[in-house]
MARPA-628054 format. One record per atom (N, C-alpha, C, CB): residue number from 1; residue in three letters; atom name; y, x, z. Coordinates in nm, 4 decimals. Each point is the difference from the previous one (the first is absolute). Glycine has a CB too. Layout:
<pts>
<num: NUM	residuo: Ala	atomo: CA	v: Y	u: X	w: Z>
...
</pts>
This chain:
<pts>
<num: 1	residuo: Met	atomo: N	v: 3.1329	u: 2.4640	w: 0.5193>
<num: 1	residuo: Met	atomo: CA	v: -0.0371	u: -0.0793	w: -0.1140>
<num: 1	residuo: Met	atomo: C	v: -0.1525	u: 0.0031	w: -0.0143>
<num: 1	residuo: Met	atomo: CB	v: 0.2227	u: 0.0483	w: -0.1139>
<num: 2	residuo: Ser	atomo: N	v: -0.2837	u: -0.1628	w: 0.1029>
<num: 2	residuo: Ser	atomo: CA	v: -0.1453	u: -0.0061	w: -0.0120>
<num: 2	residuo: Ser	atomo: C	v: -0.0417	u: 0.0029	w: -0.1470>
<num: 2	residuo: Ser	atomo: CB	v: -0.0129	u: -0.1296	w: 0.2156>
<num: 3	residuo: Val	atomo: N	v: -0.1007	u: 0.1885	w: -0.2387>
<num: 3	residuo: Val	atomo: CA	v: -0.0514	u: 0.0105	w: -0.1360>
<num: 3	residuo: Val	atomo: C	v: -0.1082	u: -0.1051	w: -0.0175>
<num: 3	residuo: Val	atomo: CB	v: 0.0530	u: 0.2483	w: -0.0123>
<num: 4	residuo: Arg	atomo: N	v: -0.0394	u: -0.3288	w: -0.0887>
<num: 4	residuo: Arg	atomo: CA	v: -0.0994	u: -0.1044	w: -0.0266>
<num: 4	residuo: Arg	atomo: C	v: -0.1099	u: 0.0558	w: -0.0885>
<num: 4	residuo: Arg	atomo: CB	v: 0.1754	u: -0.1795	w: 0.0221>
<num: 5	residuo: Thr	atomo: N	v: -0.2971	u: 0.1569	w: 0.0176>
<num: 5	residuo: Thr	atomo: CA	v: -0.1130	u: 0.0460	w: -0.0805>
<num: 5	residuo: Thr	atomo: C	v: -0.0391	u: -0.1102	w: -0.0973>
<num: 5	residuo: Thr	atomo: CB	v: -0.0818	u: 0.1502	w: 0.1871>
<num: 6	residuo: Pro	atomo: N	v: 0.0409	u: -0.1150	w: -0.3074>
<num: 6	residuo: Pro	atomo: CA	v: -0.0403	u: -0.1030	w: -0.0966>
<num: 6	residuo: Pro	atomo: C	v: -0.1303	u: -0.0654	w: 0.0431>
<num: 6	residuo: Pro	atomo: CB	v: 0.1153	u: 0.1258	w: -0.1841>
<num: 7	residuo: Arg	atomo: N	v: -0.1271	u: -0.2513	w: 0.1518>
<num: 7	residuo: Arg	atomo: CA	v: -0.1223	u: -0.0728	w: 0.0315>
<num: 7	residuo: Arg	atomo: C	v: -0.1013	u: 0.0245	w: -0.1107>
<num: 7	residuo: Arg	atomo: CB	v: 0.1290	u: -0.1765	w: 0.1280>
<num: 8	residuo: Asn	atomo: N	v: -0.2362	u: 0.2423	w: -0.0953>
<num: 8	residuo: Asn	atomo: CA	v: -0.1073	u: 0.0188	w: -0.0965>
<num: 8	residuo: Asn	atomo: C	v: -0.1286	u: -0.0589	w: 0.0558>
<num: 8	residuo: Asn	atomo: CB	v: 0.1102	u: 0.2085	w: -0.0899>
<num: 9	residuo: Gln	atomo: N	v: -0.2143	u: -0.2075	w: 0.0118>
<num: 9	residuo: Gln	atomo: CA	v: -0.1241	u: -0.0662	w: 0.0379>
<num: 9	residuo: Gln	atomo: C	v: -0.0645	u: 0.0614	w: 0.1237>
<num: 9	residuo: Gln	atomo: CB	v: -0.0323	u: -0.0569	w: -0.2383>
<num: 10	residuo: Glu	atomo: N	v: 0.0490	u: 0.1860	w: 0.2616>
<num: 10	residuo: Glu	atomo: CA	v: -0.0649	u: 0.0635	w: 0.1146>
<num: 10	residuo: Glu	atomo: C	v: 0.0648	u: -0.0404	w: 0.1319>
<num: 10	residuo: Glu	atomo: CB	v: -0.0609	u: 0.1916	w: -0.1469>
<num: 11	residuo: Thr	atomo: N	v: 0.1931	u: -0.2050	w: 0.1488>
<num: 11	residuo: Thr	atomo: CA	v: 0.0671	u: -0.0332	w: 0.1248>
<num: 11	residuo: Thr	atomo: C	v: 0.0114	u: -0.1502	w: 0.0203>
<num: 11	residuo: Thr	atomo: CB	v: 0.1259	u: 0.2129	w: -0.0168>
<num: 12	residuo: Lys	atomo: N	v: -0.1238	u: -0.2893	w: -0.0889>
<num: 12	residuo: Lys	atomo: CA	v: 0.0140	u: -0.1445	w: 0.0117>
<num: 12	residuo: Lys	atomo: C	v: -0.1354	u: -0.0619	w: 0.0347>
<num: 12	residuo: Lys	atomo: CB	v: 0.1917	u: 0.0013	w: -0.1659>
<num: 13	residuo: Arg	atomo: N	v: -0.1912	u: -0.0878	w: 0.2604>
<num: 13	residuo: Arg	atomo: CA	v: -0.1218	u: -0.0661	w: 0.0420>
<num: 13	residuo: Arg	atomo: C	v: -0.0283	u: -0.1159	w: -0.0957>
<num: 13	residuo: Arg	atomo: CB	v: 0.0398	u: 0.0661	w: 0.2425>
<num: 14	residuo: Ser	atomo: N	v: -0.1556	u: -0.0660	w: -0.3049>
<num: 14	residuo: Ser	atomo: CA	v: -0.0306	u: -0.1049	w: -0.0964>
<num: 14	residuo: Ser	atomo: C	v: -0.0482	u: -0.1248	w: 0.0738>
<num: 14	residuo: Ser	atomo: CB	v: -0.0583	u: 0.1729	w: -0.1757>
<num: 15	residuo: Arg	atomo: N	v: 0.1089	u: -0.2866	w: 0.1325>
<num: 15	residuo: Arg	atomo: CA	v: -0.0374	u: -0.1270	w: 0.0590>
<num: 15	residuo: Arg	atomo: C	v: -0.0411	u: -0.0938	w: -0.1110>
<num: 15	residuo: Arg	atomo: CB	v: 0.1566	u: 0.0340	w: 0.1945>
<num: 16	residuo: Gly	atomo: N	v: -0.2592	u: -0.1104	w: -0.1707>
<num: 16	residuo: Gly	atomo: CA	v: -0.0441	u: -0.0970	w: -0.0979>
<num: 16	residuo: Gly	atomo: C	v: -0.0887	u: 0.0606	w: -0.1067>
<num: 16	residuo: Gly	atomo: CB	v: 0.2065	u: -0.1251	w: 0.0430>
<num: 17	residuo: Leu	atomo: N	v: -0.2451	u: 0.0419	w: -0.1372>
<num: 17	residuo: Leu	atomo: CA	v: -0.0877	u: 0.0438	w: -0.1075>
<num: 17	residuo: Leu	atomo: C	v: 0.0788	u: 0.0683	w: -0.1101>
<num: 17	residuo: Leu	atomo: CB	v: -0.1567	u: -0.1861	w: 0.0536>
<num: 18	residuo: Arg	atomo: N	v: 0.0954	u: 0.2821	w: -0.1158>
<num: 18	residuo: Arg	atomo: CA	v: 0.0576	u: 0.0720	w: -0.1130>
<num: 18	residuo: Arg	atomo: C	v: -0.1019	u: 0.0029	w: -0.1124>
<num: 18	residuo: Arg	atomo: CB	v: 0.1444	u: 0.1411	w: 0.1528>
<num: 19	residuo: Cys	atomo: N	v: -0.0967	u: -0.1354	w: -0.2748>
<num: 19	residuo: Cys	atomo: CA	v: -0.0869	u: 0.0121	w: -0.1158>
<num: 19	residuo: Cys	atomo: C	v: -0.0661	u: 0.1374	w: 0.0024>
<num: 19	residuo: Cys	atomo: CB	v: 0.1452	u: -0.1588	w: -0.1344>
<num: 20	residuo: Pro	atomo: N	v: -0.2774	u: 0.1665	w: 0.1167>
<num: 20	residuo: Pro	atomo: CA	v: -0.0657	u: 0.1304	w: 0.0016>
<num: 20	residuo: Pro	atomo: C	v: 0.0352	u: 0.0860	w: -0.1213>
<num: 20	residuo: Pro	atomo: CB	v: -0.1846	u: -0.1046	w: 0.1280>
<num: 21	residuo: Ala	atomo: N	v: 0.2329	u: 0.0438	w: -0.2360>
<num: 21	residuo: Ala	atomo: CA	v: 0.0323	u: 0.0759	w: -0.1211>
<num: 21	residuo: Ala	atomo: C	v: 0.1410	u: 0.0568	w: 0.0040>
<num: 21	residuo: Ala	atomo: CB	v: -0.1571	u: -0.1446	w: -0.1267>
<num: 22	residuo: Cys	atomo: N	v: 0.2565	u: 0.0579	w: 0.1528>
<num: 22	residuo: Cys	atomo: CA	v: 0.1390	u: 0.0453	w: -0.0087>
<num: 22	residuo: Cys	atomo: C	v: 0.0720	u: 0.0048	w: 0.1337>
<num: 22	residuo: Cys	atomo: CB	v: 0.0037	u: -0.0936	w: -0.2261>
<num: 23	residuo: Gly	atomo: N	v: -0.0600	u: 0.0357	w: 0.3320>
<num: 23	residuo: Gly	atomo: CA	v: 0.0622	u: 0.0025	w: 0.1313>
<num: 23	residuo: Gly	atomo: C	v: 0.1050	u: -0.1072	w: 0.0224>
<num: 23	residuo: Gly	atomo: CB	v: -0.0440	u: 0.2387	w: -0.0002>
<num: 24	residuo: Cys	atomo: N	v: 0.0582	u: -0.3294	w: -0.0928>
<num: 24	residuo: Cys	atomo: CA	v: 0.0991	u: -0.1078	w: 0.0104>
<num: 24	residuo: Cys	atomo: C	v: -0.0442	u: -0.1010	w: 0.1064>
<num: 24	residuo: Cys	atomo: CB	v: 0.0639	u: 0.0304	w: -0.2441>
<num: 25	residuo: Gly	atomo: N	v: 0.0302	u: -0.0899	w: 0.3143>
<num: 25	residuo: Gly	atomo: CA	v: -0.0311	u: -0.0973	w: 0.1033>
<num: 25	residuo: Gly	atomo: C	v: 0.0163	u: -0.1438	w: -0.0444>
<num: 25	residuo: Gly	atomo: CB	v: 0.0689	u: 0.1680	w: 0.1624>
<num: 26	residuo: His	atomo: N	v: -0.0357	u: -0.1904	w: -0.2896>
<num: 26	residuo: His	atomo: CA	v: 0.0189	u: -0.1356	w: -0.0519>
<num: 26	residuo: His	atomo: C	v: -0.1306	u: -0.0481	w: -0.0614>
<num: 26	residuo: His	atomo: CB	v: 0.2459	u: 0.0435	w: -0.0433>
<num: 27	residuo: Leu	atomo: N	v: -0.3189	u: -0.1227	w: 0.1217>
<num: 27	residuo: Leu	atomo: CA	v: -0.1312	u: -0.0483	w: -0.0407>
<num: 27	residuo: Leu	atomo: C	v: -0.0014	u: -0.1509	w: -0.0002>
<num: 27	residuo: Leu	atomo: CB	v: -0.1082	u: 0.2052	w: 0.0922>
<num: 28	residuo: Arg	atomo: N	v: 0.0232	u: -0.2633	w: -0.1733>
<num: 28	residuo: Arg	atomo: CA	v: -0.0208	u: -0.1443	w: 0.0039>
<num: 28	residuo: Arg	atomo: C	v: -0.1478	u: -0.0272	w: 0.0133>
<num: 28	residuo: Arg	atomo: CB	v: 0.2054	u: -0.0419	w: -0.1391>
<num: 29	residuo: Val	atomo: N	v: -0.2394	u: -0.0689	w: 0.2035>
<num: 29	residuo: Val	atomo: CA	v: -0.1387	u: -0.0394	w: 0.0190>
<num: 29	residuo: Val	atomo: C	v: -0.0421	u: -0.0819	w: -0.1206>
<num: 29	residuo: Val	atomo: CB	v: 0.0228	u: 0.0017	w: 0.2531>
<num: 30	residuo: Val	atomo: N	v: -0.1271	u: 0.0444	w: -0.3227>
<num: 30	residuo: Val	atomo: CA	v: -0.0496	u: -0.0700	w: -0.1177>
<num: 30	residuo: Val	atomo: C	v: -0.0891	u: -0.1156	w: 0.0426>
<num: 30	residuo: Val	atomo: CB	v: 0.0124	u: 0.2116	w: -0.1354>
<num: 31	residuo: Tyr	atomo: N	v: -0.1091	u: -0.1852	w: 0.2239>
<num: 31	residuo: Tyr	atomo: CA	v: -0.0817	u: -0.1069	w: 0.0565>
<num: 31	residuo: Tyr	atomo: C	v: -0.0576	u: 0.0434	w: 0.1343>
<num: 31	residuo: Tyr	atomo: CB	v: -0.0557	u: -0.0827	w: -0.2314>
<num: 32	residuo: Thr	atomo: N	v: 0.0153	u: -0.0164	w: 0.3097>
<num: 32	residuo: Thr	atomo: CA	v: -0.0554	u: 0.0209	w: 0.1331>
<num: 32	residuo: Thr	atomo: C	v: -0.1324	u: -0.0739	w: 0.0102>
<num: 32	residuo: Thr	atomo: CB	v: 0.2310	u: 0.0264	w: 0.1000>
<num: 33	residuo: Arg	atomo: N	v: -0.3294	u: 0.0369	w: -0.0369>
<num: 33	residuo: Arg	atomo: CA	v: -0.1282	u: -0.0658	w: 0.0223>
<num: 33	residuo: Arg	atomo: C	v: -0.0539	u: 0.0390	w: 0.1371>
<num: 33	residuo: Arg	atomo: CB	v: -0.0475	u: -0.0020	w: -0.2485>
<num: 34	residuo: Pro	atomo: N	v: -0.0335	u: -0.0835	w: 0.3075>
<num: 34	residuo: Pro	atomo: CA	v: -0.0571	u: 0.0347	w: 0.1301>
<num: 34	residuo: Pro	atomo: C	v: -0.1042	u: 0.1093	w: -0.0155>
<num: 34	residuo: Pro	atomo: CB	v: 0.0421	u: -0.2328	w: 0.0824>
<num: 35	residuo: Gly	atomo: N	v: -0.0474	u: 0.3192	w: 0.0174>
<num: 35	residuo: Gly	atomo: CA	v: -0.0983	u: 0.1076	w: 0.0000>
<num: 35	residuo: Gly	atomo: C	v: -0.1076	u: -0.0282	w: 0.1020>
<num: 35	residuo: Gly	atomo: CB	v: 0.1739	u: 0.1629	w: -0.0735>
<num: 36	residuo: Trp	atomo: N	v: -0.2442	u: -0.0614	w: 0.1146>
<num: 36	residuo: Trp	atomo: CA	v: -0.1047	u: -0.0142	w: 0.0997>
<num: 36	residuo: Trp	atomo: C	v: 0.0619	u: 0.0021	w: 0.1391>
<num: 36	residuo: Trp	atomo: CB	v: -0.1675	u: 0.1096	w: -0.1538>
<num: 37	residuo: Gly	atomo: N	v: 0.1104	u: -0.1882	w: 0.2415>
<num: 37	residuo: Gly	atomo: CA	v: 0.0517	u: -0.0069	w: 0.1370>
<num: 37	residuo: Gly	atomo: C	v: 0.1381	u: -0.0621	w: 0.0036>
<num: 37	residuo: Gly	atomo: CB	v: -0.1339	u: 0.2010	w: 0.0591>
<num: 38	residuo: Glu	atomo: N	v: 0.2250	u: -0.1369	w: 0.0102>
<num: 38	residuo: Glu	atomo: CA	v: 0.1374	u: -0.0482	w: 0.0136>
<num: 38	residuo: Glu	atomo: C	v: 0.0940	u: 0.0713	w: -0.0972>
<num: 38	residuo: Glu	atomo: CB	v: -0.0452	u: -0.0519	w: 0.2410>
<num: 39	residuo: Arg	atomo: N	v: -0.0082	u: 0.1041	w: -0.3501>
<num: 39	residuo: Arg	atomo: CA	v: 0.0803	u: 0.0799	w: -0.0928>
<num: 39	residuo: Arg	atomo: C	v: 0.0513	u: -0.0828	w: -0.1171>
<num: 39	residuo: Arg	atomo: CB	v: -0.1327	u: 0.2001	w: 0.0650>
<num: 40	residuo: Val	atomo: N	v: 0.2426	u: -0.1516	w: -0.1236>
<num: 40	residuo: Val	atomo: CA	v: 0.0596	u: -0.0599	w: -0.1182>
<num: 40	residuo: Val	atomo: C	v: 0.0134	u: 0.1103	w: -0.1042>
<num: 40	residuo: Val	atomo: CB	v: 0.1256	u: -0.1770	w: 0.1363>
<num: 41	residuo: Ile	atomo: N	v: -0.1667	u: 0.1471	w: -0.2586>
<num: 41	residuo: Ile	atomo: CA	v: 0.0102	u: 0.0976	w: -0.1084>
<num: 41	residuo: Ile	atomo: C	v: 0.1121	u: -0.0446	w: -0.0925>
<num: 41	residuo: Ile	atomo: CB	v: -0.2476	u: 0.0588	w: 0.0145>
<num: 42	residuo: Arg	atomo: N	v: 0.3426	u: 0.0310	w: -0.0408>
<num: 42	residuo: Arg	atomo: CA	v: 0.1127	u: -0.0315	w: -0.0880>
<num: 42	residuo: Arg	atomo: C	v: 0.0040	u: 0.0982	w: -0.1159>
<num: 42	residuo: Arg	atomo: CB	v: 0.1294	u: -0.0951	w: 0.1938>
<num: 43	residuo: Arg	atomo: N	v: -0.1045	u: 0.0423	w: -0.3122>
<num: 43	residuo: Arg	atomo: CA	v: 0.0201	u: 0.0820	w: -0.1186>
<num: 43	residuo: Arg	atomo: C	v: 0.1510	u: 0.0102	w: -0.0204>
<num: 43	residuo: Arg	atomo: CB	v: -0.2239	u: -0.0712	w: -0.1070>
<num: 44	residuo: Arg	atomo: N	v: 0.2766	u: 0.1930	w: 0.1065>
<num: 44	residuo: Arg	atomo: CA	v: 0.1439	u: 0.0220	w: -0.0095>
<num: 44	residuo: Arg	atomo: C	v: 0.0348	u: 0.0730	w: -0.1291>
<num: 44	residuo: Arg	atomo: CB	v: 0.0156	u: 0.0064	w: 0.2503>
<num: 45	residuo: Glu	atomo: N	v: 0.1083	u: -0.0259	w: -0.2954>
<num: 45	residuo: Glu	atomo: CA	v: 0.0475	u: 0.0647	w: -0.1208>
<num: 45	residuo: Glu	atomo: C	v: 0.1365	u: 0.0622	w: 0.0265>
<num: 45	residuo: Glu	atomo: CB	v: -0.1295	u: -0.1624	w: -0.1435>
<num: 46	residuo: Cys	atomo: N	v: 0.1476	u: 0.2856	w: 0.0983>
<num: 46	residuo: Cys	atomo: CA	v: 0.1279	u: 0.0688	w: 0.0138>
<num: 46	residuo: Cys	atomo: C	v: 0.0970	u: -0.0557	w: -0.1035>
<num: 46	residuo: Cys	atomo: CB	v: -0.1138	u: 0.2099	w: 0.0869>
<num: 47	residuo: Arg	atomo: N	v: 0.2350	u: -0.2405	w: -0.0460>
<num: 47	residuo: Arg	atomo: CA	v: 0.0996	u: -0.0530	w: -0.0934>
<num: 47	residuo: Arg	atomo: C	v: 0.0627	u: 0.1086	w: -0.0852>
<num: 47	residuo: Arg	atomo: CB	v: 0.0454	u: -0.1822	w: 0.1607>
<num: 48	residuo: His	atomo: N	v: -0.0642	u: 0.3071	w: -0.1220>
<num: 48	residuo: His	atomo: CA	v: 0.0582	u: 0.1113	w: -0.0748>
<num: 48	residuo: His	atomo: C	v: -0.0939	u: 0.0490	w: -0.1105>
<num: 48	residuo: His	atomo: CB	v: 0.1275	u: 0.0660	w: 0.2052>
<num: 49	residuo: Cys	atomo: N	v: -0.2516	u: -0.0315	w: -0.1695>
<num: 49	residuo: Cys	atomo: CA	v: -0.0920	u: 0.0579	w: -0.0982>
<num: 49	residuo: Cys	atomo: C	v: -0.1111	u: -0.0963	w: -0.0434>
<num: 49	residuo: Cys	atomo: CB	v: 0.0493	u: 0.2215	w: 0.1002>
<num: 50	residuo: Ala	atomo: N	v: -0.0556	u: -0.3409	w: -0.0420>
<num: 50	residuo: Ala	atomo: CA	v: -0.0965	u: -0.1055	w: -0.0341>
<num: 50	residuo: Ala	atomo: C	v: -0.1448	u: 0.0364	w: 0.0335>
<num: 50	residuo: Ala	atomo: CB	v: 0.1550	u: -0.0685	w: -0.1805>
<num: 51	residuo: Arg	atomo: N	v: -0.1761	u: 0.1668	w: 0.2650>
<num: 51	residuo: Arg	atomo: CA	v: -0.1358	u: 0.0339	w: 0.0420>
<num: 51	residuo: Arg	atomo: C	v: -0.0469	u: -0.1008	w: 0.1035>
<num: 51	residuo: Arg	atomo: CB	v: 0.0402	u: 0.2450	w: -0.0465>
<num: 52	residuo: Arg	atomo: N	v: -0.1658	u: -0.2855	w: 0.0383>
<num: 52	residuo: Arg	atomo: CA	v: -0.0584	u: -0.0944	w: 0.0945>
<num: 52	residuo: Arg	atomo: C	v: -0.0974	u: 0.0722	w: 0.0921>
<num: 52	residuo: Arg	atomo: CB	v: 0.0266	u: -0.1871	w: -0.1663>
<num: 53	residuo: Phe	atomo: N	v: -0.0274	u: 0.1454	w: 0.2928>
<num: 53	residuo: Phe	atomo: CA	v: -0.0929	u: 0.0553	w: 0.0974>
<num: 53	residuo: Phe	atomo: C	v: -0.0338	u: -0.1064	w: 0.1029>
<num: 53	residuo: Phe	atomo: CB	v: 0.0928	u: 0.2318	w: -0.0348>
<num: 54	residuo: Thr	atomo: N	v: -0.2016	u: -0.2100	w: 0.1071>
<num: 54	residuo: Thr	atomo: CA	v: -0.0523	u: -0.0971	w: 0.0960>
<num: 54	residuo: Thr	atomo: C	v: 0.0245	u: 0.0485	w: 0.1421>
<num: 54	residuo: Thr	atomo: CB	v: -0.1750	u: -0.0727	w: -0.1653>
<num: 55	residuo: Thr	atomo: N	v: 0.2181	u: -0.0192	w: 0.2523>
<num: 55	residuo: Thr	atomo: CA	v: 0.0158	u: 0.0310	w: 0.1409>
<num: 55	residuo: Thr	atomo: C	v: -0.0869	u: -0.0944	w: 0.0815>
<num: 55	residuo: Thr	atomo: CB	v: 0.2350	u: 0.0842	w: -0.0385>
<num: 56	residuo: Thr	atomo: N	v: -0.2817	u: -0.0370	w: 0.1533>
<num: 56	residuo: Thr	atomo: CA	v: -0.0780	u: -0.0807	w: 0.0924>
<num: 56	residuo: Thr	atomo: C	v: 0.0754	u: -0.0059	w: 0.1316>
<num: 56	residuo: Thr	atomo: CB	v: -0.2192	u: 0.0637	w: -0.1121>
<num: 57	residuo: Glu	atomo: N	v: 0.2426	u: -0.1839	w: 0.1612>
<num: 57	residuo: Glu	atomo: CA	v: 0.0758	u: -0.0181	w: 0.1235>
<num: 57	residuo: Glu	atomo: C	v: -0.0867	u: -0.0680	w: 0.1042>
<num: 57	residuo: Glu	atomo: CB	v: 0.2145	u: -0.0141	w: -0.1296>
<num: 58	residuo: Ala	atomo: N	v: -0.1965	u: 0.0545	w: 0.2536>
<num: 58	residuo: Ala	atomo: CA	v: -0.0730	u: -0.0603	w: 0.1114>
<num: 58	residuo: Ala	atomo: C	v: 0.0995	u: -0.0326	w: 0.1109>
<num: 58	residuo: Ala	atomo: CB	v: -0.2126	u: 0.1277	w: -0.0588>
<num: 59	residuo: Ala	atomo: N	v: 0.1936	u: -0.2411	w: 0.1234>
<num: 59	residuo: Ala	atomo: CA	v: 0.0850	u: -0.0391	w: 0.1116>
<num: 59	residuo: Ala	atomo: C	v: -0.0396	u: 0.0779	w: 0.1241>
<num: 59	residuo: Ala	atomo: CB	v: 0.0304	u: -0.2294	w: -0.0982>
<num: 60	residuo: Leu	atomo: N	v: 0.0676	u: 0.2658	w: 0.1779>
<num: 60	residuo: Leu	atomo: CA	v: -0.0285	u: 0.0676	w: 0.1258>
<num: 60	residuo: Leu	atomo: C	v: -0.0527	u: -0.1004	w: 0.1005>
<num: 60	residuo: Leu	atomo: CB	v: 0.1783	u: 0.1712	w: -0.0458>
<num: 61	residuo: Gln	atomo: N	v: -0.2814	u: -0.1339	w: 0.1165>
<num: 61	residuo: Gln	atomo: CA	v: -0.0590	u: -0.0871	w: 0.1003>
<num: 61	residuo: Gln	atomo: C	v: 0.0673	u: 0.0265	w: 0.1348>
<num: 61	residuo: Gln	atomo: CB	v: -0.2211	u: -0.0045	w: -0.1255>
<num: 62	residuo: Thr	atomo: N	v: 0.2951	u: -0.0923	w: 0.1732>
<num: 62	residuo: Thr	atomo: CA	v: 0.0637	u: 0.0128	w: 0.1298>
<num: 62	residuo: Thr	atomo: C	v: -0.0468	u: -0.1137	w: 0.0892>
<num: 62	residuo: Thr	atomo: CB	v: 0.2010	u: 0.1139	w: -0.1023>
<num: 63	residuo: Ala	atomo: N	v: -0.2083	u: -0.0883	w: 0.2280>
<num: 63	residuo: Ala	atomo: CA	v: -0.0412	u: -0.1020	w: 0.0960>
<num: 63	residuo: Ala	atomo: C	v: 0.1232	u: -0.0754	w: 0.0489>
<num: 63	residuo: Ala	atomo: CB	v: -0.2002	u: 0.1388	w: 0.0704>
<num: 64	residuo: Phe	atomo: N	v: 0.1908	u: -0.2694	w: -0.0686>
<num: 64	residuo: Phe	atomo: CA	v: 0.1083	u: -0.0807	w: 0.0534>
<num: 64	residuo: Phe	atomo: C	v: -0.0148	u: -0.0075	w: 0.1511>
<num: 64	residuo: Phe	atomo: CB	v: 0.0155	u: -0.1342	w: -0.2140>
<num: 65	residuo: Val	atomo: N	v: 0.0944	u: 0.1499	w: 0.2833>
<num: 65	residuo: Val	atomo: CA	v: -0.0032	u: 0.0003	w: 0.1454>
<num: 65	residuo: Val	atomo: C	v: 0.0711	u: -0.1245	w: 0.0500>
<num: 65	residuo: Val	atomo: CB	v: -0.0057	u: 0.2533	w: 0.0078>
<num: 66	residuo: Ala	atomo: N	v: -0.0587	u: -0.3255	w: 0.0818>
<num: 66	residuo: Ala	atomo: CA	v: 0.0579	u: -0.1191	w: 0.0613>
<num: 66	residuo: Ala	atomo: C	v: 0.0404	u: 0.0333	w: 0.1426>
<num: 66	residuo: Ala	atomo: CB	v: -0.1403	u: -0.1525	w: -0.1457>
<num: 67	residuo: Tyr	atomo: N	v: 0.2626	u: 0.1186	w: 0.1810>
<num: 67	residuo: Tyr	atomo: CA	v: 0.0493	u: 0.0216	w: 0.1360>
<num: 67	residuo: Tyr	atomo: C	v: -0.0160	u: -0.1300	w: 0.0767>
<num: 67	residuo: Tyr	atomo: CB	v: 0.1654	u: 0.1778	w: -0.0762>
<num: 68	residuo: Asn	atomo: N	v: -0.2480	u: -0.1735	w: 0.1810>
<num: 68	residuo: Asn	atomo: CA	v: -0.0312	u: -0.1201	w: 0.0762>
<num: 68	residuo: Asn	atomo: C	v: 0.0743	u: -0.0076	w: 0.1315>
<num: 68	residuo: Asn	atomo: CB	v: -0.2209	u: 0.0004	w: -0.1060>
<num: 69	residuo: Gly	atomo: N	v: 0.3113	u: 0.0847	w: 0.1280>
<num: 69	residuo: Gly	atomo: CA	v: 0.0752	u: 0.0003	w: 0.1237>
<num: 69	residuo: Gly	atomo: C	v: 0.0503	u: 0.1399	w: 0.0263>
<num: 69	residuo: Gly	atomo: CB	v: -0.1357	u: -0.1906	w: 0.0910>
<num: 70	residuo: Pro	atomo: N	v: 0.2028	u: 0.2106	w: 0.0202>
<num: 70	residuo: Pro	atomo: CA	v: 0.0502	u: 0.1331	w: 0.0299>
<num: 70	residuo: Pro	atomo: C	v: -0.1145	u: 0.1002	w: 0.0178>
<num: 70	residuo: Pro	atomo: CB	v: 0.2012	u: -0.1038	w: 0.1076>
<num: 71	residuo: Lys	atomo: N	v: -0.1975	u: 0.2078	w: -0.1857>
<num: 71	residuo: Lys	atomo: CA	v: -0.0979	u: 0.1094	w: 0.0046>
<num: 71	residuo: Lys	atomo: C	v: -0.1424	u: -0.0444	w: -0.0298>
<num: 71	residuo: Lys	atomo: CB	v: 0.1459	u: 0.1099	w: 0.1647>
<num: 72	residuo: Arg	atomo: N	v: -0.1616	u: -0.2233	w: -0.2327>
<num: 72	residuo: Arg	atomo: CA	v: -0.1330	u: -0.0462	w: -0.0392>
<num: 72	residuo: Arg	atomo: C	v: 0.0003	u: -0.0208	w: -0.1501>
<num: 72	residuo: Arg	atomo: CB	v: -0.0405	u: -0.1106	w: 0.2251>
<num: 73	residuo: Arg	atomo: N	v: -0.0451	u: 0.1826	w: -0.2939>
<num: 73	residuo: Arg	atomo: CA	v: -0.0106	u: -0.0181	w: -0.1430>
<num: 73	residuo: Arg	atomo: C	v: -0.1439	u: 0.0173	w: -0.0437>
<num: 73	residuo: Arg	atomo: CB	v: 0.2347	u: 0.0802	w: -0.0301>
<num: 74	residuo: Cys	atomo: N	v: -0.2692	u: -0.1407	w: -0.0818>
<num: 74	residuo: Cys	atomo: CA	v: -0.1325	u: 0.0138	w: -0.0570>
<num: 74	residuo: Cys	atomo: C	v: 0.0130	u: -0.0088	w: -0.1516>
<num: 74	residuo: Cys	atomo: CB	v: -0.1103	u: -0.0999	w: 0.2070>
<num: 75	residuo: Thr	atomo: N	v: 0.0090	u: 0.1468	w: -0.2777>
<num: 75	residuo: Thr	atomo: CA	v: 0.0047	u: -0.0101	w: -0.1449>
<num: 75	residuo: Thr	atomo: C	v: -0.0168	u: -0.1451	w: -0.0394>
<num: 75	residuo: Thr	atomo: CB	v: -0.0916	u: 0.2330	w: -0.0265>
<num: 76	residuo: Tyr	atomo: N	v: 0.1460	u: -0.2700	w: -0.0863>
<num: 76	residuo: Tyr	atomo: CA	v: 0.0001	u: -0.1373	w: -0.0454>
<num: 76	residuo: Tyr	atomo: C	v: -0.1430	u: -0.0485	w: -0.0177>
<num: 76	residuo: Tyr	atomo: CB	v: 0.2217	u: 0.0347	w: -0.1130>
<num: 77	residuo: Gly	atomo: N	v: -0.2520	u: -0.1519	w: 0.1652>
<num: 77	residuo: Gly	atomo: CA	v: -0.1322	u: -0.0574	w: -0.0096>
<num: 77	residuo: Gly	atomo: C	v: -0.0807	u: 0.0110	w: 0.1273>
<num: 77	residuo: Gly	atomo: CB	v: 0.0072	u: 0.0529	w: -0.2370>
<num: 78	residuo: Glu	atomo: N	v: 0.0295	u: 0.0387	w: 0.3255>
<num: 78	residuo: Glu	atomo: CA	v: -0.0684	u: 0.0103	w: 0.1280>
<num: 78	residuo: Glu	atomo: C	v: 0.0546	u: -0.1052	w: 0.0941>
<num: 78	residuo: Glu	atomo: CB	v: -0.0389	u: 0.2463	w: -0.0336>
<num: 79	residuo: Thr	atomo: N	v: -0.0452	u: -0.2920	w: 0.1244>
<num: 79	residuo: Thr	atomo: CA	v: 0.0465	u: -0.0948	w: 0.1001>
<num: 79	residuo: Thr	atomo: C	v: 0.0352	u: 0.0764	w: 0.1270>
<num: 79	residuo: Thr	atomo: CB	v: -0.1425	u: -0.1855	w: -0.0987>
<num: 80	residuo: Ser	atomo: N	v: 0.2482	u: 0.1399	w: 0.1630>
<num: 80	residuo: Ser	atomo: CA	v: 0.0383	u: 0.0636	w: 0.1257>
<num: 80	residuo: Ser	atomo: C	v: -0.0333	u: -0.0934	w: 0.1153>
<num: 80	residuo: Ser	atomo: CB	v: 0.1842	u: 0.1299	w: -0.1146>
<num: 81	residuo: Asp	atomo: N	v: -0.2467	u: -0.0774	w: 0.2167>
<num: 81	residuo: Asp	atomo: CA	v: -0.0402	u: -0.0818	w: 0.1163>
<num: 81	residuo: Asp	atomo: C	v: 0.0997	u: 0.0141	w: 0.1106>
<num: 81	residuo: Asp	atomo: CB	v: -0.2387	u: 0.0254	w: -0.0601>
</pts>
């Protein structure tokens, strides 16, 4: 017979945003505005305790790869001869 361990905060892997005050994961975006560079600034509000906080998000920069034939590839925008 296996013993089930309770899920607590230390063993459970946290995913997503949490309220810094109460730890609740139910948030709503109050408003969004562009930031500097490729960033977005969002003002969020916790639905449980009504605390508001600001988050800054940035897109990950990945290179697009174009396949030009068998075993031939280059990053997007380069010309292949």
